[in-house]
C-alpha positions in Angstrom: 127.8 42.9 256.5 128.3 39.6 254.7 125.9 40.6 251.8 127.8 43.9 251.5 131.1 42.1 251.2 129.7 39.9 248.4 128.5 42.9 246.5 131.9 44.5 246.8 133.8 41.4 245.8 131.6 40.9 242.7 132.0 44.6 241.7 135.8 44.6 242.0 136.4 43.0 238.5 134.1 45.5 237.0 136.0 48.4 238.5 139.3 46.9 237.4 138.1 46.4 233.8 136.6 49.9 233.7 139.8 51.4 235.0 141.9 49.5 232.4 139.7 50.7 229.6 139.9 54.3 230.9 143.7 54.3 231.2 144.0 52.8 227.7 141.8 55.6 226.3 143.7 58.3 228.0 147.1 56.9 226.8 145.8 56.9 223.3 145.2 60.6 223.6 141.4 60.5 223.7 139.6 63.2 225.6 138.3 62.3 229.0 134.6 62.0 227.9 135.6 59.7 225.0 137.8 57.5 227.2 134.9 57.2 229.7 132.5 56.1 227.0 135.0 53.5 225.8 135.1 52.1 229.3 131.3 51.6 229.5 131.2 48.4 227.4 133.2 46.5 230.0 130.6 47.2 232.6 127.7 46.5 230.2 129.2 43.1 229.3 129.1 42.1 233.0 125.6 43.3 233.7 123.3 40.5 235.0 120.6 39.3 232.6 117.1 39.4 234.0 114.0 37.7 232.7 110.3 37.7 233.5 108.7 34.8 235.5 106.1 32.8 233.6 102.5 34.0 234.1 100.5 31.7 236.4 97.4 32.3 234.3 99.0 31.3 231.0 97.9 28.1 229.1 94.6 26.3 229.0 92.4 25.8 232.0 89.8 23.1 231.9 87.3 21.4 234.2 87.3 17.6 234.4 84.4 15.5 235.7 84.3 11.8 236.4 81.3 9.7 237.5 81.1 6.1 238.8 77.8 4.3 239.5 77.5 1.4 242.0 75.0 -0.3 244.1 75.1 1.0 247.7 75.6 -1.6 250.5 74.5 0.5 253.5 71.0 1.8 254.4 70.3 4.4 257.1 66.8 4.6 258.4 65.2 7.0 260.8 62.4 5.5 262.9 60.5 6.9 265.8 57.6 6.8 268.2 55.0 9.6 268.8 52.7 9.6 271.7 50.0 12.1 272.9 48.4 12.7 276.2 46.7 15.4 278.2 49.5 15.3 280.7 53.1 15.9 279.7 54.5 13.3 282.1 52.2 10.6 280.8 53.0 11.4 277.2 56.8 11.2 277.9 56.4 8.0 280.0 54.4 6.2 277.3 56.9 7.3 274.7 59.8 6.0 276.7 58.2 2.6 277.1 57.4 2.2 273.4 60.7 3.5 272.2 62.5 1.0 274.4 60.5 -1.8 272.8 61.3 -0.5 269.4 65.1 -0.4 270.0 65.0 -3.9 271.5 63.2 -5.1 268.3 65.8 -3.4 266.1 68.6 -5.0 268.0 66.9 -8.4 267.8 66.7 -7.9 264.0 70.5 -8.0 263.8 71.5 -4.3 264.2 74.6 -3.7 266.4 74.3 -1.3 269.4 76.8 1.1 267.8 74.5 1.4 264.8 71.5 2.7 266.7 71.7 6.4 267.6 69.1 8.8 269.0 68.6 11.5 266.4 65.8 13.6 268.0 63.6 14.0 271.0 60.7 16.5 271.3 58.0 17.2 273.9 55.6 20.1 273.1 52.1 21.4 273.9 49.5 21.7 271.2 45.7 21.7 270.7 43.6 19.3 268.7 40.0 19.0 267.7 37.9 16.5 269.6 34.4 17.0 268.1 31.7 19.5 267.4 29.6 21.2 270.1 26.1 21.7 268.9 24.6 25.2 269.4 21.0 26.4 269.7 19.3 26.9 266.4 16.4 29.3 266.2 15.9 29.2 262.4 17.8 30.7 259.6 17.2 34.3 260.7 18.3 33.8 264.3 21.2 31.7 263.2 22.4 34.5 260.9 21.9 37.0 263.6 23.6 35.0 266.3 26.9 33.4 265.2 27.3 31.9 268.7 24.3 29.6 267.9 26.3 27.8 265.2 28.1 24.5 265.9 31.5 25.1 267.5 34.7 22.9 267.2 35.7 21.5 270.6 39.4 21.6 271.2 41.6 20.3 274.0 45.2 20.7 275.1 47.5 17.7 274.5 51.2 17.1 274.9 53.1 15.3 272.1 56.3 13.4 272.7 58.5 12.2 269.8 61.6 10.1 270.0 63.5 9.1 266.8 66.5 6.9 266.3 68.9 6.7 263.4 69.6 3.1 262.4 72.5 2.0 260.2 71.7 -1.3 258.4 75.0 -2.8 257.2 73.2 -5.1 254.8 70.7 -3.3 252.5 68.7 -6.5 252.0 67.9 -6.5 255.8 66.5 -2.9 255.8 62.9 -4.0 255.2 63.2 -6.6 258.0 64.4 -4.0 260.4 61.7 -1.6 259.5 59.0 -4.2 259.9 60.4 -5.3 263.3 60.4 -1.7 264.6 56.8 -1.0 263.4 55.5 -4.2 265.1 57.2 -3.1 268.3 55.4 0.3 268.3 57.2 2.6 265.9 54.7 4.9 264.2 57.0 7.5 262.6 59.5 7.0 259.7 61.9 9.9 259.2 63.3 8.7 255.9 65.9 6.4 254.4 69.1 7.0 252.5 71.9 4.8 251.1 75.7 4.9 251.3 78.9 2.8 250.7 80.8 1.1 253.4 84.1 1.9 251.6 83.7 4.7 249.0 87.4 5.3 248.5 87.9 2.9 245.5 84.9 4.5 243.8 86.2 8.0 244.5 89.7 7.1 243.1 88.1 5.8 239.9 86.0 8.9 239.6 89.1 11.0 239.9 90.9 9.0 237.2 88.0 9.5 234.9 87.9 13.2 235.7 91.6 13.5 234.7 90.8 11.7 231.4 88.0 14.1 230.8 90.2 17.1 231.5 92.9 15.8 229.1 90.3 15.3 226.4 89.1 18.9 226.7 92.6 20.2 226.8 93.5 18.4 223.5 90.4 19.8 221.8 91.3 23.4 222.8 95.0 23.0 222.0 94.3 21.6 218.6 92.0 24.5 217.9 94.8 26.9 219.1 97.4 25.2 216.9 99.5 23.7 219.7 101.6 20.6 219.1 101.7 19.3 222.7 100.8 20.3 226.2 102.5 20.0 229.6 100.6 19.6 232.8 101.2 22.7 234.9 98.9 22.0 237.9 95.8 20.2 238.9 93.4 21.0 241.8 90.8 18.6 243.1 87.4 20.0 243.9 86.5 16.9 245.8 84.4 13.8 245.2 80.8 13.8 246.2 78.1 11.2 246.6 74.6 12.6 245.9 72.4 10.9 248.4 68.7 10.6 247.6 66.6 11.2 250.7 63.1 9.9 251.1 61.0 12.0 253.5 59.4 10.8 256.6 55.8 9.6 256.9 53.6 8.5 259.8 52.9 4.8 260.0 50.0 2.9 261.4 51.7 0.3 263.6 48.5 -1.4 264.6 48.1 -2.7 261.0 51.7 -4.0 260.7 50.6 -7.6 261.0 48.3 -7.2 258.0 50.8 -5.5 255.7 53.2 -7.4 253.4 56.9 -7.3 254.2 58.5 -3.9 253.5 60.6 -4.0 250.3 63.6 -1.7 250.0 65.3 -1.2 246.6 68.6 0.8 246.8 69.1 1.0 243.0 72.5 2.6 242.0 74.2 5.6 243.4 76.7 7.9 241.8 80.1 9.1 243.0 81.2 12.3 241.2 84.7 13.8 241.2 85.6 17.3 239.8 89.0 18.7 239.1 90.5 21.9 237.6 93.6 21.4 235.3 96.0 23.9 233.7 98.0 22.9 230.7 100.8 25.0 229.0 102.2 24.6 225.5 105.3 22.4 225.4 108.1 21.9 222.9 108.5 18.3 224.0 106.4 15.6 222.5 106.8 12.9 225.2 107.6 12.7 228.9 105.9 12.9 232.2 103.0 15.3 232.2 103.2 15.7 228.4 100.1 15.0 226.2 100.3 15.0 222.5 97.7 17.0 220.6 98.1 16.0 217.0 
């Protein structure tokens, strides 16, 4: 009811003005149709003025990219122990003993307990070759006629137990030392290594700033080609900052030769932090101010 009363209140002056124009027309001796037509301008003058909303797709849309390179300060290494035995229980038991020794060695190398996490455990049955069983040879003809007389591969059933741990080394320079300690303690599987930053936020912020500069540069080029004098920032959407992490695949290691090998050397190199944004600019009559970029 409140909205209805507002409409009635607002329309009352219109009706009064229309009535006044109609009465004046009739007093002047105009026909009813002419007097009614004369009353219409009063209503038309009070009609609300409507406009169209700006199109959200107007303007110039560009993609901005920013990259920052830095030397990572964290290494993550996956190390493990694989054991084989004809009995599943023996394979698991031996694996548990050797894995415990490996974890103790990793901790002794300076890695905190919270930075050692089990990443996988497997126990499965398989078959493996154990040699060749000689057959009876009765010459070329008999050998060709009797395939059973040829040498046969001997196979046996074994159980394989694998236990891997994910190790976070907070100082990249110590990664080689940690790997060597694990191998000497019995680790014979390396699942890979990758690198990271302890605090990536400052790098991500710088990458975003560079991405905004890149978007502004592209916007100016397009605006200049279109003949615009200046642009106003309409909106910006972050697509996120990413850290491409190179991963080095796992390999089996011969732990019994660890004492003969030179110290393991780990080189982290540099790693990129990449930020991507989408920016929309619209033409502006202003030349300066917040969000305004000059084109000329």
